C-alpha positions as CSV (number, residue, x, y, z in Angstrom):
1,M,-3.8,-17.4,5.2
2,T,-1.2,-17.3,8.2
3,E,1.6,-19.1,6.1
4,N,1.2,-16.7,3.5
5,L,1.3,-13.6,5.9
6,E,4.4,-15.0,7.2
7,K,6.1,-15.3,3.9
8,S,5.1,-11.8,3.3
9,A,6.6,-10.6,6.2
10,K,9.7,-12.0,5.3
11,V,9.6,-10.5,1.8
12,L,8.7,-6.9,3.2
13,A,11.6,-7.2,5.8
14,T,13.7,-7.8,2.9
15,M,12.4,-5.0,0.9
16,L,13.0,-2.7,3.6
17,D,16.5,-4.0,4.3
18,Y,17.4,-3.3,0.8
19,L,16.0,0.2,1.0
20,G,18.3,0.9,3.8
21,L,15.4,1.3,6.3
22,R,15.6,-0.3,9.9
23,A,12.4,-2.2,10.8
24,E,10.8,-5.3,12.7
25,V,8.2,-6.8,10.8
26,S,5.7,-9.2,12.3
27,V,2.1,-10.6,11.9
28,K,-0.5,-8.9,14.2
29,E,-4.1,-8.3,14.8
30,I,-4.9,-4.7,15.0
31,D,-8.7,-3.5,15.3
32,G,-9.8,-7.1,14.4
33,K,-7.6,-7.2,11.3
34,T,-4.5,-9.3,10.8
35,V,-2.1,-7.2,9.3
36,L,1.7,-7.1,8.8
37,S,2.8,-4.6,11.5
38,T,6.0,-2.9,11.0
39,E,7.9,-0.9,13.9
40,S,10.6,1.1,13.1
41,D,12.7,4.4,13.8
42,D,12.6,5.1,10.1
43,A,8.7,5.1,10.0
44,G,8.3,8.5,8.5
45,R,10.6,7.2,5.5
46,I,8.6,4.1,5.1
47,I,5.3,6.1,5.2
48,G,6.4,8.5,2.8
49,K,4.7,11.9,1.7
50,R,0.9,11.7,2.1
51,G,1.6,7.7,2.7
52,Q,2.8,7.4,-1.0
53,T,5.7,5.3,-0.3
54,L,3.7,3.1,1.9
55,Q,1.1,2.6,-0.6
56,N,3.7,1.7,-3.4
57,L,5.2,-0.8,-0.8
58,E,2.0,-2.4,-0.2
59,L,0.9,-2.7,-3.9
60,L,4.4,-4.3,-4.8
61,L,4.1,-6.5,-1.9
62,N,0.8,-7.9,-2.9
63,R,1.9,-8.2,-6.6
64,I,4.5,-10.5,-5.3
65,A,2.2,-12.2,-3.1
66,T,-0.7,-12.9,-5.8
67,K,2.1,-14.3,-8.1
68,N,3.0,-17.1,-5.3
69,D,-0.9,-17.6,-4.4
70,P,-3.4,-15.9,-6.9
71,E,-6.4,-16.7,-4.1
72,C,-4.7,-14.7,-1.5
73,S,-6.5,-11.8,0.1
74,W,-5.1,-8.2,0.0
75,I,-2.3,-7.7,2.7
76,S,-2.4,-4.4,4.8
77,I,0.9,-3.0,5.9
78,N,0.7,-1.1,9.3
79,V,3.8,1.1,10.1
80,D,3.7,2.2,13.9
81,G,0.1,2.4,13.9
82,Y,-0.3,4.0,10.6
83,S,-1.9,2.2,7.7
84,S,-2.0,2.9,3.7
85,R,-5.6,3.9,4.5
86,G,-4.2,6.8,6.4
87,S,-5.6,5.8,9.8
88,R,-3.8,5.6,13.0
89,D,-4.6,3.4,15.8
90,N,-4.9,4.5,19.5
91,R,-1.4,3.1,20.3
92,F,-0.1,5.5,17.9
93,K,-2.2,8.5,18.9
94,R,-1.0,8.3,22.4
95,R,2.4,8.8,21.2
96,N,4.0,12.2,21.8
97,D,4.9,14.7,19.2
98,Q,8.4,14.2,19.7
99,R,8.5,10.6,18.6
100,D,6.4,11.6,15.6
101,N,8.8,14.2,14.5
102,D,11.6,11.9,15.0
103,H,9.9,9.7,12.4
104,R,9.9,12.3,9.6
105,P,12.6,12.6,7.2
106,Q,15.1,15.1,8.5
107,N,15.6,17.0,4.8
108,R,14.9,16.8,1.2
109,H,18.0,15.0,0.5
110,E,16.9,12.0,2.7
111,R,13.5,11.9,1.0
112,V,15.2,11.7,-2.3
113,D,17.5,8.9,-1.3
114,S,14.6,7.1,0.0
115,E,12.7,7.3,-3.4
116,R,15.2,6.7,-5.5
117,S,16.1,3.4,-3.5
118,F,12.6,2.3,-3.8
119,S,12.6,3.0,-7.5
120,S,15.8,1.0,-8.0
121,F,14.1,-2.0,-6.0
122,R,10.9,-1.7,-8.1
123,N,13.0,-1.6,-11.1
124,R,14.9,-4.6,-10.2
125,E,11.8,-6.9,-9.5
126,D,10.1,-5.8,-12.8
127,R,13.2,-7.0,-14.6
128,N,12.9,-10.4,-12.9
129,R,8.9,-10.6,-14.2
130,P,8.0,-12.1,-17.5
131,H,7.3,-9.2,-19.9
132,F,5.1,-11.1,-22.4
133,N,2.1,-10.8,-20.1
134,E,3.1,-7.7,-18.0
135,E,0.4,-5.5,-18.9
136,N,-2.2,-8.6,-18.1
137,D,-0.5,-9.2,-14.8
138,E,-0.7,-5.5,-13.8
139,S,-4.5,-5.2,-14.9
140,E,-5.1,-8.5,-12.7
141,T,-3.3,-7.1,-9.9
142,L,-5.3,-3.8,-10.1
143,T,-8.5,-6.0,-10.5
144,K,-7.7,-7.8,-7.2
145,M,-6.8,-4.8,-5.6
146,A,-10.1,-3.1,-6.4
147,L,-12.1,-5.9,-5.3
148,D,-10.3,-6.3,-2.1
149,S,-10.8,-2.8,-1.1
150,A,-14.4,-2.9,-2.0
151,K,-14.8,-5.7,0.6
152,E,-13.0,-3.8,3.1
153,V,-15.5,-0.6,2.4
154,K,-18.4,-2.9,2.8
155,R,-17.2,-4.7,6.0
156,W,-16.1,-1.3,7.8
157,G,-18.3,1.2,6.3
158,E,-15.3,3.5,5.5
159,S,-14.1,4.7,2.3
160,V,-10.7,3.5,0.7
161,T,-8.2,5.8,-1.1
162,L,-6.0,4.2,-3.5
163,R,-2.8,5.4,-4.8
164,A,-2.2,7.8,-7.6
165,M,-2.8,6.1,-11.0
166,N,-2.6,7.0,-14.7
167,S,-5.9,7.0,-16.8
168,H,-5.2,3.4,-17.9
169,D,-4.9,1.9,-14.4
170,R,-8.0,4.2,-13.2
171,R,-10.1,2.6,-15.9
172,V,-9.1,-0.9,-14.9
173,V,-10.1,-0.1,-11.3
174,H,-13.7,1.7,-12.3
175,V,-14.5,-1.1,-14.6
176,A,-13.7,-3.9,-12.0
177,L,-16.4,-2.4,-9.8
178,K,-18.9,-0.4,-12.1
179,D,-21.2,-3.4,-11.7
180,D,-21.3,-3.5,-7.8
181,P,-24.4,-1.6,-6.7
182,E,-23.2,-1.1,-3.2
183,I,-20.0,0.6,-4.1
184,K,-19.3,3.7,-6.2
185,T,-15.7,5.1,-7.4
186,E,-14.5,8.4,-7.7
187,S,-11.3,9.9,-9.3
188,I,-9.7,12.8,-7.1
189,A,-7.1,15.1,-8.5
190,V,-3.3,15.0,-7.3
191,E,-1.9,18.1,-6.3
192,G,1.0,19.0,-8.6
193,S,0.1,16.3,-11.2
194,E,-2.2,16.8,-14.5
195,T,-2.2,13.1,-15.1
196,L,-2.4,11.2,-11.8
197,K,-5.6,10.9,-9.9
198,N,-6.3,9.0,-6.7
199,I,-9.3,6.8,-6.6
200,V,-11.9,6.9,-3.6
201,I,-14.0,3.6,-3.1
202,S,-16.8,4.1,-0.9
203,L,-20.3,3.0,-0.1
204,N,-23.2,3.9,-2.5
205,K,-25.7,5.5,-0.3
């Protein structure tokens, strides 16, 4: 597992470098969990609006990791104390508001450039993937993400919100967890979108 995390740390560093984002990536234990810790002056751009960029980075990183090792567990990314689950550790909370403001994109054009660069990276990665099994690969990745997220929910007792998905991807997640009596899934509308929804995975109390 440690070897896989170290390889993934190098992959993440390469991805961020391609996007023009300065960051130091290392394997650390935070709140009892081993994660890829990312420290950067560009933290706001890496996290993105409502954490969307970070969620996309995490999903893409895990797609790459599972291709190399189908048995690997879900890899979480922590950016200056912020995770894709929207939580911040105590170290991050103690930082002053000025540092937090410095991490935010300065203007709309900067956010657009970051999103375009990320889209370009995803397109390049997708072009290198074999297309004859692309749909199956995506479904397998979503299923693994759903199962790993459910394990986190059971372990920590906290709900997990997955990235915004279309109806097809949401169905894959719902089907993957429908037979688990301890887990419930719910689709939540995304502001400004008529087709995309987030999925919240929580304990079935």
